[in-house]
C-alpha positions as CSV (number, residue, x, y, z in Angstrom):
1,X,-42.5,-11.3,2.2
2,X,-41.1,-7.9,1.1
3,X,-38.8,-6.8,-1.7
4,X,-36.1,-5.9,0.8
5,X,-36.1,-9.2,2.7
6,X,-32.4,-10.1,3.5
7,X,-31.2,-6.7,2.7
8,X,-29.2,-4.6,5.2
9,X,-28.8,-0.8,4.9
10,X,-26.3,0.9,7.3
11,X,-26.0,4.6,7.4
12,X,-23.8,7.2,9.1
13,X,-25.7,9.7,11.2
14,X,-23.9,13.1,11.3
15,X,-24.0,15.0,8.0
16,X,-25.5,12.0,6.3
17,X,-28.9,11.5,7.9
18,X,-29.0,15.1,9.0
19,X,-26.8,18.1,8.9
20,X,-24.9,18.7,12.2
21,X,-21.9,20.5,10.7
22,X,-23.8,23.8,10.5
23,X,-25.0,23.8,14.1
24,X,-21.5,22.7,15.2
25,X,-20.0,25.8,13.6
26,X,-22.7,28.3,14.5
27,X,-24.0,27.0,17.8
28,X,-27.5,26.8,16.3
29,X,-30.1,24.1,17.1
30,X,-29.8,20.5,15.8
31,X,-32.3,20.0,13.0
32,X,-34.8,17.1,13.1
33,X,-34.5,14.1,10.8
34,X,-36.3,15.1,7.6
35,X,-39.7,13.7,6.8
36,X,-38.3,12.4,3.5
37,X,-35.7,10.4,5.2
38,X,-38.1,9.1,7.9
39,X,-40.6,8.0,5.2
40,X,-37.9,6.2,3.2
41,X,-36.5,4.4,6.2
42,X,-39.9,3.2,7.3
43,X,-40.8,2.1,3.8
44,X,-37.5,0.1,3.5
45,X,-38.2,-1.6,6.8
46,X,-41.8,-2.3,6.0
47,X,-40.6,-4.1,2.9
48,X,-38.5,-6.4,5.0
49,X,-35.2,-4.5,5.0
50,X,-33.0,-4.2,8.1
51,X,-31.8,-0.7,8.8
52,X,-29.0,0.3,11.2
53,X,-27.3,3.5,12.1
54,X,-23.5,3.2,12.0
55,X,-22.2,6.3,13.8
56,X,-18.8,7.4,15.1
57,X,-20.6,8.6,18.2
58,X,-20.3,6.7,21.5
59,X,-23.5,5.5,23.1
60,X,-24.1,8.5,25.4
61,X,-23.6,10.8,22.4
62,X,-26.1,9.0,20.3
63,X,-28.6,7.8,22.8
64,X,-30.9,10.8,22.9
65,X,-31.1,10.8,19.1
66,X,-31.7,7.0,18.7
67,X,-35.5,7.2,19.1
68,X,-35.6,9.9,16.4
69,X,-34.3,7.4,13.7
70,X,-36.3,4.3,13.0
71,X,-34.1,1.2,13.3
72,X,-34.8,-2.5,13.2
73,X,-31.2,-3.7,13.5
74,X,-28.6,-3.1,16.2
75,X,-26.7,0.2,15.9
76,X,-22.9,0.4,15.2
77,X,-21.4,3.0,17.6
78,X,-18.0,4.3,18.6
79,X,-16.8,4.1,14.9
80,X,-17.3,0.4,14.7
81,X,-15.8,-0.4,18.1
82,X,-19.2,-1.6,19.5
83,X,-22.6,-2.9,18.4
84,X,-25.6,-1.9,20.6
85,X,-29.1,-3.3,20.6
86,X,-31.4,-0.4,21.7
87,X,-34.4,-2.7,22.0
88,X,-32.7,-5.0,24.5
89,X,-30.6,-2.1,25.9
90,X,-27.4,-4.1,25.7
91,X,-24.1,-4.3,23.9
92,X,-23.8,-7.3,21.5
93,X,-20.2,-6.8,20.5
94,X,-17.2,-4.6,21.3
95,X,-13.5,-4.2,20.7
96,X,-11.8,-2.5,23.6
97,X,-8.6,-0.4,23.6
98,X,-5.5,-2.0,25.2
99,X,-4.7,-0.7,28.7
100,X,-1.6,1.0,27.4
101,X,-3.7,3.5,25.5
102,X,-3.7,5.8,28.5
103,X,0.1,6.1,28.6
104,X,0.4,6.4,24.8
105,X,-2.5,8.9,24.6
106,X,-0.9,11.0,27.3
107,X,2.4,11.0,25.5
108,X,0.5,12.5,22.5
109,X,-1.1,15.2,24.7
110,X,2.3,16.0,26.3
111,X,3.9,16.5,22.8
112,X,1.0,18.4,21.4
113,X,-0.1,20.9,24.1
114,X,-3.0,22.5,22.2
115,X,-4.9,19.3,21.6
116,X,-7.8,18.1,23.8
117,X,-8.7,14.4,24.2
118,X,-12.0,12.7,24.9
119,X,-12.0,9.2,26.4
120,X,-15.0,6.9,25.9
121,X,-16.2,3.9,27.9
122,X,-19.0,1.5,27.2
123,X,-21.1,3.2,29.9
124,X,-22.5,6.7,29.8
125,X,-19.4,8.5,31.1
126,X,-17.2,10.6,28.8
127,X,-13.9,12.1,30.2
128,X,-12.1,15.0,28.7
129,X,-8.5,16.2,29.1
130,X,-7.8,19.9,28.4
131,X,-11.3,20.5,26.8
132,X,-11.1,23.2,24.2
133,X,-13.4,25.0,21.7
134,X,-13.6,21.8,19.6
135,X,-14.7,19.8,22.6
136,X,-17.4,22.3,23.3
137,X,-18.5,22.3,19.6
138,X,-18.7,18.5,19.8
139,X,-20.7,18.6,23.0
140,X,-23.2,21.0,21.3
141,X,-24.0,18.6,18.5
142,X,-24.0,15.4,20.7
143,X,-25.8,16.9,23.7
144,X,-23.5,14.7,25.8
145,X,-21.7,16.1,28.9
146,X,-18.1,15.4,29.7
147,X,-16.3,15.1,33.0
148,X,-13.0,17.0,32.9
149,X,-9.9,15.3,34.3
150,X,-6.3,16.4,34.6
151,X,-4.8,13.7,32.4
152,X,-5.6,10.3,30.9
153,X,-4.1,8.5,33.9
154,X,-7.2,9.8,35.8
155,X,-9.6,8.0,33.3
156,X,-10.8,4.6,34.5
157,X,-10.5,1.5,32.2
158,X,-11.6,-0.1,30.0
159,X,-11.8,2.4,27.1
160,X,-13.4,1.8,23.8
161,X,-12.4,5.0,21.9
162,X,-10.0,7.9,22.3
163,X,-10.5,11.2,20.3
164,X,-8.1,14.1,19.8
165,X,-9.6,17.5,19.1
166,X,-7.7,20.5,17.6
167,X,-7.4,22.6,14.4
168,X,-6.9,20.3,11.4
169,X,-3.5,21.7,10.6
170,X,-2.4,20.8,14.1
171,X,-4.0,17.3,14.1
172,X,-2.1,16.3,10.9
173,X,1.3,16.3,12.6
174,X,-0.2,14.7,15.6
175,X,-1.6,11.9,13.5
176,X,1.7,11.5,11.7
177,X,3.6,11.3,15.0
178,X,1.2,8.6,16.2
179,X,1.9,6.6,13.0
180,X,5.6,7.0,13.6
181,X,5.3,5.1,16.9
182,X,5.8,1.4,17.0
183,X,2.7,1.0,19.1
184,X,0.5,2.6,16.4
185,X,0.1,-0.9,14.8
186,X,-2.3,-1.7,17.7
187,X,-4.8,1.0,16.6
188,X,-7.1,2.3,13.9
189,X,-6.5,6.1,13.5
190,X,-8.7,8.2,11.3
191,X,-10.6,11.5,11.0
192,X,-14.3,11.6,11.6
193,X,-14.2,15.4,11.1
194,X,-11.3,17.7,10.2
195,X,-11.1,18.7,13.9
196,X,-11.6,15.2,15.3
197,X,-9.0,12.4,15.1
198,X,-10.3,9.1,16.4
199,X,-8.4,6.1,17.8
200,X,-10.0,2.7,18.2
201,X,-8.6,-0.8,18.7
202,X,-7.1,-2.7,15.8
203,X,-9.9,-4.1,13.7
204,X,-12.5,-1.7,15.2
205,X,-13.9,0.1,12.2
206,X,-17.3,0.6,10.7
207,X,-16.5,-1.8,7.8
208,X,-15.5,-4.7,10.1
209,X,-18.5,-4.2,12.4
210,X,-20.9,-4.0,9.4
211,X,-19.6,-7.4,8.4
212,X,-20.2,-8.7,11.9
213,X,-23.7,-7.2,11.9
214,X,-24.6,-8.7,8.6
215,X,-23.3,-12.2,9.7
216,X,-25.3,-11.8,12.9
217,X,-28.5,-11.1,10.9
218,X,-27.7,-13.8,8.3
219,X,-27.5,-11.3,5.5
220,X,-25.0,-11.6,2.7
221,X,-22.5,-8.8,2.0
222,X,-23.8,-8.9,-1.5
223,X,-27.0,-7.4,-0.2
224,X,-25.5,-5.0,2.3
225,X,-25.4,-1.3,1.5
226,X,-23.8,1.6,3.4
227,X,-24.0,5.3,3.4
228,X,-21.5,7.8,4.8
229,X,-19.7,11.1,4.2
230,X,-16.3,11.1,6.0
231,X,-13.0,9.2,6.1
232,X,-14.2,7.1,9.0
233,X,-17.0,5.7,6.7
234,X,-14.6,4.5,4.0
235,X,-14.2,1.0,5.4
236,X,-17.9,0.3,5.4
237,X,-18.5,2.0,2.0
238,X,-15.8,-0.3,0.6
239,X,-17.1,-3.4,2.4
240,X,-20.6,-2.9,1.1
241,X,-22.1,-4.3,-2.2
242,X,-22.3,-0.6,-3.0
243,X,-21.4,2.4,-1.0
244,X,-23.3,5.7,-1.2
245,X,-22.2,9.1,-0.2
246,X,-24.1,12.4,0.1
247,X,-23.1,15.3,-2.1
248,X,-21.5,17.1,0.9
249,X,-19.1,14.2,1.5
250,X,-15.3,14.7,2.2
251,X,-13.0,14.6,-0.8
252,X,-11.5,11.3,0.2
253,X,-15.0,9.7,0.1
254,X,-15.7,11.5,-3.2
255,X,-12.6,9.9,-4.7
256,X,-13.3,6.5,-3.3
257,X,-15.7,5.4,-5.9
258,X,-18.8,5.7,-3.8
259,X,-22.1,6.4,-5.6
260,X,-22.9,10.1,-5.0
261,X,-26.5,11.0,-4.1
262,X,-28.1,14.2,-2.9
263,X,-26.6,16.1,0.1
264,X,-27.6,15.8,3.7
265,X,-29.9,18.8,3.4
266,X,-32.0,17.1,0.7
267,X,-33.0,13.6,2.0
268,X,-29.9,11.5,1.4
269,X,-31.5,8.3,2.7
270,X,-34.6,8.9,0.5
271,X,-32.4,9.0,-2.5
272,X,-30.6,5.8,-1.6
273,X,-33.8,3.9,-0.9
274,X,-35.2,5.1,-4.2
275,X,-32.2,3.6,-6.0
276,X,-32.5,0.3,-4.1
277,X,-36.2,0.3,-4.8
278,X,-35.5,0.2,-8.5
279,X,-33.2,-2.8,-8.1
280,X,-35.2,-5.2,-6.0
C-alpha cells in the first residue's frame, strides 16, 4: 500500500515536463527531462500513484520520447483523440475525424493560402500540405518526419487530428472562419501553441480522455490531478480535482483558476508531486 494508491496524475509534455519552446524557436537541441522531474515521477509511482503523459502530439511525434518519461498508465495522445498503451504497444481508445474533414480542411487551405496543414493517422505516417517554417519548427521538436502531399485529398483516411500552422495573427481569422461554418459543430478547435491550431473530432479533448482513462483505471475524478500550460490543456485542468500550471503557462491557463507552480525550467512535476505529497 502506498500513499498515492488510487491517485492519477496526468501531465502535458511540451513546456510542462520540459521546455521545447526554446529549441523550437532557436533550432537548438531538445533538453532531457530534468532529474528533479524524473525523481518526483518515480516517487509518485512507487507510492502507488498512476502517472500518464497527456500530450497534443500524435504517436509518431511522441514515441521517441516515451521511454524518457516514466509512466505506469496509458498515454493520452493527439490532444485527447486517442489513448495508447506503450507496454502493450496498442491503442485502447480513439475518436476519429469524420471523412468530410478532408474537403472541409482543404476549403480552409484554399481560403488561407499561407497556412500549412498536418494530417495525423493512428499509424506512424504524418502528411503535410504546403509545409512552411512552422511545420519545420514543429518537426524539429517532435523529431517526426512528414510526407508532403499536394492537398488533403491525397491523404488517406481515417484521420485522428488535423493541424493548421501559420503566424498567430493569421490563424486567428482562420479559426474564426472555421467557427462560422455549420460543419464546425462536428469538431473541437483549439490552439496548442500560438502557431498551431488543432482540429479533433467532437468530444476528443484531453479532459474527456482523462475521464475515460480514470474510469478505465478505476480511479475517481476526485483523486485525479492534471498539469498543463496551454489552451489545449484547459479541459483536463478543469476536469481534474485540481489543475496545476507551470509559471510559463499561457494567459488563458493563468486566468482559468489553475494552481500555479514553478515553470518548466525548474522541475514543474517535482513541485506538483511535493504539493500532493503533503495532502495524502
